[in-house]
C-alpha positions in Angstrom: 9.2 -13.9 -28.9 7.6 -17.4 -28.7 10.7 -18.7 -26.9 10.7 -15.8 -24.4 7.0 -16.4 -23.7 7.7 -20.1 -23.1 10.6 -19.4 -20.8 8.5 -16.9 -18.8 5.6 -19.4 -18.5 7.9 -22.2 -17.4 9.6 -20.0 -14.8 6.3 -18.9 -13.3 5.0 -22.4 -13.2 8.2 -23.7 -11.6 8.2 -21.0 -8.9 4.5 -21.6 -8.2 5.0 -25.3 -7.8 8.1 -25.0 -5.6 6.3 -22.3 -3.4 3.3 -24.6 -3.0 5.7 -27.4 -1.8 7.3 -25.1 0.7 3.9 -24.1 2.1 2.9 -27.7 2.4 6.1 -28.3 4.4 5.6 -25.5 6.8 1.7 -25.5 6.9 1.2 -21.9 8.1 -2.1 -20.1 8.5 -2.2 -17.9 5.4 -3.7 -14.5 5.7 -4.4 -12.8 2.3 -4.3 -9.0 2.1 -5.8 -7.5 -1.1 -7.2 -4.1 -2.2 -6.3 -1.2 -4.3 -4.1 0.5 -1.8 -2.6 0.1 1.7 -1.7 -3.6 1.4 1.8 -3.4 2.8 0.7 -1.1 5.6 -2.1 -3.5 6.6 0.3 -6.4 6.4 2.7 -4.7 8.8 -0.2 -3.9 11.1 -1.5 -7.5 11.2 2.0 -8.8 11.9 2.3 -6.4 14.8 -0.9 -7.7 16.4 0.2 -11.3 16.2 3.8 -11.3 17.2 3.0 -11.8 20.9 1.5 -15.2 20.2 2.7 -16.4 16.8 5.9 -16.5 14.7 4.9 -14.4 11.7 6.2 -14.1 8.2 5.0 -11.2 6.0 5.4 -10.3 2.4 6.6 -6.7 2.9 5.5 -5.5 -0.5 6.2 -8.7 -2.4 2.7 -9.1 -3.8 3.1 -10.2 -7.5 3.2 -13.4 -9.5 7.0 -13.6 -8.9 7.2 -11.6 -5.6 4.9 -14.0 -3.7 6.7 -17.3 -4.5 10.2 -15.7 -4.1 9.1 -14.4 -0.7 7.7 -17.9 0.3 11.0 -19.4 -0.8 13.1 -16.8 1.1 15.0 -15.9 -2.1 16.3 -12.4 -2.8 15.8 -11.7 -6.6 18.8 -9.4 -6.7 18.8 -7.2 -9.8 16.6 -9.6 -11.9 19.5 -10.3 -14.3 19.7 -13.6 -16.3 22.4 -14.8 -13.8 20.0 -13.9 -10.9 17.2 -16.0 -12.5 19.5 -18.9 -12.9 20.5 -18.6 -9.2 16.8 -18.3 -8.3 15.9 -21.5 -10.2 18.7 -23.5 -8.6 18.3 -22.1 -5.1 14.5 -22.7 -5.0 15.0 -26.4 -5.9 17.6 -26.8 -3.2 15.3 -25.1 -0.8 12.9 -28.0 -0.9 15.5 -30.1 1.0 17.3 -27.5 3.1 14.8 -24.7 3.9 12.8 -25.7 6.9 12.4 -22.2 8.4 9.3 -22.4 10.6 6.5 -19.8 11.1 2.9 -20.1 12.2 1.3 -17.3 10.1 2.1 -16.2 6.6 0.8 -12.7 5.7 0.6 -12.6 2.0 0.0 -9.4 0.1 -1.9 -10.1 -3.1 -1.7 -7.3 -5.7 -3.4 -7.3 -9.1 -2.0 -5.5 -12.1 -4.7 -6.5 -14.7 -7.6 -8.8 -15.5 -5.5 -11.6 -17.2 -3.2 -14.2 -15.8 -0.5 -14.0 -14.4 -1.4 -10.5 -13.3 -4.8 -11.1 -11.8 -6.1 -12.5 -8.5 -7.1 -15.9 -10.0 -3.4 -16.6 -10.7 -2.2 -15.5 -7.3 -4.8 -17.9 -5.8 -3.0 -20.7 -7.6 0.1 -19.9 -5.5 -1.6 -19.5 -2.1 -4.9 -20.4 -0.6 -5.6 -18.1 2.3 -7.8 -19.3 5.2 -8.2 -15.6 6.4 -8.5 -12.6 4.1 -9.4 -9.0 3.8 -9.6 -6.2 1.2 -8.5 -2.7 2.1 -10.7 -1.1 -0.6 -11.8 -1.3 -4.2 -10.9 1.6 -6.5 -9.3 2.2 -9.9 -5.9 0.6 -9.9 -3.6 -0.1 -12.9 -6.8 0.6 -14.9 -5.0 1.0 -18.2 -4.4 -2.7 -18.2 -8.2 -3.4 -17.9 -9.1 -1.4 -21.0 -8.7 -4.4 -23.3 -11.6 -6.0 -21.4 -13.7 -2.9 -20.5 -14.6 0.2 -22.5 -16.1 2.5 -19.8 -15.2 3.6 -16.3 -18.0 1.6 -14.8 -16.9 -1.5 -16.7 -13.2 -1.0 -15.5 -14.3 -0.7 -11.9 -16.5 -3.7 -12.2 -13.7 -5.8 -13.7 -11.4 -4.6 -10.9 -13.9 -5.4 -8.2 -14.4 -8.9 -9.7 -10.7 -9.7 -9.4 -10.3 -8.3 -5.9 -13.4 -10.0 -4.6 -12.1 -13.4 -5.7 -9.8 -13.2 -2.7 -12.8 -13.2 -0.3 -14.9 -15.5 -2.4 -12.2 -18.1 -2.5 -12.1 -18.6 1.3 -13.4 -21.9 2.5 -16.7 -22.1 4.4 -14.7 -22.4 7.7 -12.4 -19.5 6.7 -12.6 -15.9 8.0 -13.1 -12.7 6.1 -12.8 -9.1 7.4 -15.2 -6.9 5.5 -14.8 -3.1 5.2 -18.4 -2.0 5.0 -17.3 1.7 4.4 -16.5 0.6 0.9 -19.8 0.2 -0.9 -18.6 -2.3 -3.5 -17.1 -4.6 -0.8 -20.2 -4.3 1.4 -22.5 -5.1 -1.5 -20.5 -8.1 -2.8 -19.8 -9.5 0.7 -23.1 -11.3 0.6 -21.6 -13.8 -1.8 -18.7 -14.6 0.6 -19.2 -18.0 2.2 -16.7 -17.7 5.0 -17.4 -16.4 8.4 -17.4 -12.5 8.3 -16.5 -9.7 10.7 -17.3 -6.1 9.6 -15.2 -3.0 10.3 -16.1 0.7 9.9 -15.3 4.3 10.9 -18.7 5.4 9.6 -21.3 2.8 10.6 -22.0 2.0 14.2 -23.6 -1.3 13.4 -20.2 -2.8 12.4 -18.6 -5.5 14.5 -15.7 -3.2 15.0 -16.5 0.5 14.9 -14.1 3.4 15.4 -14.9 6.8 17.0 -13.2 9.7 18.8 -10.5 9.7 16.2 -7.7 12.3 16.9 -4.7 13.2 14.8 -1.8 15.6 15.3 1.8 15.6 14.1 2.6 13.6 17.3 -0.5 11.5 17.8 -3.0 9.1 16.2 -5.7 7.7 18.5 -9.2 6.4 18.4 -11.6 4.1 20.3 -12.2 0.6 19.1 -15.8 -0.4 19.9 -16.7 -4.1 19.9 -19.7 -5.9 21.4 -20.5 -3.0 23.8 -16.9 -2.6 25.0 -14.6 0.3 24.1 -10.7 0.1 23.8 -8.3 3.0 23.3 -5.5 2.8 20.7 -2.8 5.5 20.7 0.3 5.9 18.6 2.9 8.7 18.8 2.8 9.6 15.1 0.3 11.0 12.5 -1.7 8.7 10.3 -4.5 9.2 7.8 -8.0 8.4 9.0 -8.2 5.3 6.9 -5.6 3.6 9.1 -8.3 3.2 11.7 -9.9 0.7 9.4 -6.5 -1.1 9.0 -6.0 -1.3 12.7 -9.5 -2.7 13.2 -9.0 -5.3 10.4 -5.9 -6.4 12.1 -7.5 -6.5 15.6 -10.4 -8.6 14.1 -8.0 -11.1 12.6 -6.0 -11.3 15.8 -9.1 -11.9 17.9 -10.1 -14.7 15.5 -6.7 -16.2 16.0 -7.0 -16.1 19.8 -5.3 -12.8 20.6 -7.5 -10.6 22.9 -8.3 -7.1 21.8 -6.3 -5.7 24.7 -3.3 -7.8 23.9 -3.5 -6.8 20.2 -3.6 -3.1 21.0 -0.7 -3.4 23.4 1.3 -5.3 20.8 0.4 -2.6 18.2 1.4 0.2 20.4 4.8 -1.5 21.1 5.6 -2.9 17.6 3.8 -0.9 14.9 5.9 0.5 12.2 5.2 1.1 8.5 7.4 0.1 5.5 9.6 3.0 4.1 7.9 5.6 2.1 4.5 5.2 3.7 3.7 8.2 5.9 7.2 8.4 7.5 7.9 11.6 9.4 11.3 13.2 9.3 12.9 16.5 10.5 13.9 18.5 7.5 16.0 21.5 6.7 14.8 25.0 7.8 13.0 23.4 10.7 10.5 21.8 8.4 8.5 18.6 9.0 8.5 16.1 6.2 5.7 13.6 5.6 7.3 11.1 3.3 4.8 9.0 1.4 6.9 8.7 -1.7 6.6 5.0 -2.2 3.6 5.1 -4.5 0.6 7.1 -5.6 -1.3 4.8 -7.9 -4.8 5.1 -6.5 -7.2 8.0 -5.6 -8.3 7.3 -2.0 -4.9 7.4 -0.3 -3.9 10.8 -1.8 -7.2 12.4 -0.9 -6.8 11.1 2.7 -3.2 12.2 3.0 -4.0 15.7 1.7 -6.7 15.9 4.4 -4.0 14.8 6.9 -1.6 17.5 5.8 -4.3 20.2 6.5 -5.3 18.6 9.8 -1.8 18.3 11.3 -0.2 21.5 10.1 -2.1 24.0 12.1 -0.9 27.5 11.3 2.3 26.3 9.5 2.5 26.5 5.8 1.2 23.4 4.0 3.3 22.3 1.1 2.6 19.4 -1.2 5.1 18.0 -3.6 3.1 15.6 -5.8 3.9 13.3 -8.7 1.7 11.8 -11.4 -0.7 9.0 -10.8 0.3 6.4 -13.3 -1.4 3.4 -15.2 -4.9 4.9 -15.0 -5.6 5.0 -18.7 -8.8 6.7 -19.8 -9.7 7.9 -16.3 -6.3 9.7 -15.8 -7.8 13.2 -16.4 -10.8 12.7 -14.2 -8.7 11.3 -11.3 -6.1 14.0 -11.5 -8.7 16.7 -11.6 -10.3 15.2 -8.5 -6.9 15.5 -6.8 -6.7 19.1 -7.9 -10.1 19.9 -6.2 -8.8 18.4 -3.0 -5.5 20.4 -3.3 -7.4 23.6 -3.4 -9.0 22.8 0.0 -5.9 21.6 1.8 -2.6 23.3 0.5 -0.8 26.6 0.5 1.9 25.7 -2.1 2.0 22.8 -4.5 4.9 21.6 -6.6 3.8 19.2 -9.3 6.1 16.7 -10.9 5.2 14.7 -14.1 3.5 15.4 -17.4 0.0 14.4 -16.1 0.2 16.7 -13.2 1.3 19.5 -15.6 -1.5 18.7 -18.0 -4.5 18.1 -15.7 -3.8 19.6 -12.3 -1.7 22.7 -12.9 -4.5 24.5 -15.0 -7.1 23.9 -12.3 -4.8 25.3 -9.6 -3.8 28.3 -11.8 -7.5 29.1 -12.6 -8.3 29.1 -8.9 -5.3 31.2 -7.9 -3.4 28.6 -5.8 0.4 29.1 -5.8 2.0 26.2 -7.7 4.7 25.3 -10.2 5.0 22.2 -12.3 7.9 20.3 -13.8 8.1 17.2 -16.0 10.9 15.6 -13.9 12.5 15.8 -10.5 15.7 17.2 -12.0 13.8 20.2 -13.5 12.2 20.9 -10.1 15.1 20.3 -7.8 16.4 23.8 -7.5 12.9 25.4 -7.2 12.0 23.0 -4.4 15.2 23.9 -2.4 14.7 27.6 -3.0 11.0 27.8 -2.1 10.8 25.6 1.0 10.5 28.0 3.9 11.2 28.0 7.6 8.7 25.7 9.5 6.9 24.3 6.5 5.1 21.0 6.7 6.0 19.2 3.5 4.1 16.3 2.0 5.8 14.2 -0.7 3.7 11.7 -2.6 4.1 10.2 -6.1 3.9 7.1 -8.3 7.2 5.3 -8.5 7.7 4.8 -12.2 10.4 7.2 -13.5 9.6 9.9 -10.9 11.2 8.5 -7.7 10.3 11.4 -5.5 12.1 9.8 -2.5 14.9 12.0 -4.0 13.0 15.0 -2.8 12.8 13.6 0.7 16.5 12.8 0.7 17.6 16.3 -0.3 15.3 17.9 2.3 16.4 15.8 5.3 18.0 17.5 8.2 19.9 14.4 9.1 21.5 12.7 6.1 21.7 9.4 8.0 17.9 9.2 7.7 18.2 8.5 3.9 18.7 4.8 4.9 15.1 4.8 6.1 13.7 5.8 2.7 12.1 3.5 0.2 13.8 1.8 -2.8 17.3 1.5 -1.4 20.1 -0.5 -3.0 22.0 -0.7 -6.3 19.1 -1.7 -8.4 17.1 1.4 -7.4 20.1 3.6 -7.5 20.6 2.7 -11.2 16.9 3.3 -11.9 17.1 6.8 -10.3 20.2 7.6 -12.3 18.5 6.7 -15.5 15.7 9.3 -14.8 17.8 12.3 -13.7 
């Protein structure tokens, strides 16, 4: 145990040092993206706004104590075997001398999994020092790992906020922070941020960037970006949850700071925007259904509430079906969070299929008590046949779940009209195929 702890500490230190050397060689502008949810999506959006002027590198979901340095070093971790780690150590050292890949901007996703190093923000800031940063939101995330430092919900949220806000507070005085003032915790704490600030909002007209006239259908997402008395229209040919308006404005604010005009940023977004797999991807399904695939993760409350509202908004008269998996790693607040989801389901769905023990324990009784059609299963395998038998002609089907053991991208895959679309789903490759097989 002691030896293993030493080896892990050494490998983390080694990767951190090599990654710092690589950044010193390249000297990119580092943009830090934090928050409880939506980091990968915002990273993609920021990249899309900057590609017309800059060469951009983005983390694409690699946001941890190992993911960030491996991304900086351009190393594929493979299947994380011992042989893979030996390869990683050797390749990273050689990269000091042979890897001179140039880029102007590095968009670094920075995800916290707990209050202690190496899982917290203070450790990630030892790897990278952003000059520009933003937080998507502050909410309960991986809360079970905060329970050793906090005994109540309020204390857990406070500890989470302290870690997330380190990203903005770490910015130098001549740095730049984008502040989401729709999030009360971020707005309140932003007074302690020393960097130059730009505010964004879809609720408060006094923000530097304010969104209005937001419209969403299955084929459109549009809104007006208002800044310094001018209004700019952004339109995409796909559905998105309302909170994406904040992400677009955050990206536009960063782009403007880096010398890209608002018009150019919007044009670039309309041409280049795409989300990583498993984040609000839309597919044609069997029986003329429309599938909204958000199966990558379901770890925090705000995104699932938003996407359930989206399901109701875009479905019109079509039947609204939600296939939802557990929200994991929430600890003592699991029951409260799942029951909050149940209340939203009652207002937005016609049929709900629940997967996972917590959905069975906390959500199913609420739905049954209120007479909403639903069925729950502990695993995907148990629910597979029911799902296939009960999807009806023309349904709009939302699929969203935490990844650990559930892997509901399997539901999306079996409902696809075109089997070739499975290559567009999240968690592809032998490593994930093996994980899915272990949980059948």
